[in-house]
N, C-alpha and C positions, 0 to 999 in steps of 0.2 A: 504494500500500500504506500504510494508516494504522494507527493503534493499534488493538489489539484492544479492543472496548468494555468487556470485563470488566477488563482491565488499566487502562484509563482510569478506570473507576469506583473501582477499588482505590486508585489514586493520588489521586483526588479525595477519597476518604474519609480517607486518611492525611493529606492536606494540611489538611482541616477539623479533624482531631484535633490536628495540630501547632499550628494557629492558636488553637484553644481552650486548649491548654496554655500557649501564649505569653501569652494574655490572663490566665491564672491565675497567672502567675509574678510574682515580686516585683521584677523589674527595672524601671528607669525607663521612662516612656512613650516616650521617643525610641528607646530600645533595642528596645522592643516593636514600634514602627513599622518599624524596620529589619529585624527578624527576619520580621515578617509580609510585608513587601515582598519579601524574599528568597524566602520560600516561595511567594508568589503569582506572581512573575515567572520563577522557575526551579523548577517544581513537583517534579521528581524530585531534582535535585541540591540544591535548597534544603531539601527535607525531610531528605535524608541529612545535610547539614551541621548542620541544627537538631538532629537526633536524637543526633548524636555530640558537638556542641559548644554547643548552644543552651541557653537558660534552661529549667529544669524547673519544673513547677508547684509552688506552695507547698503544703506538707502541714500 
């Protein structure tokens, strides 16, 4: 029993959005790399942690 393909696609899209937002934030490059690694290696949990505690894009 694997992931539902639609669920996997939604997680993938949210992770891409998170990574793009991290790139557009004003934090240092090392912090960006750590956040991106977290989102890539732990897709669901990493996204949730980023959403609540991560850097937000510059406005």
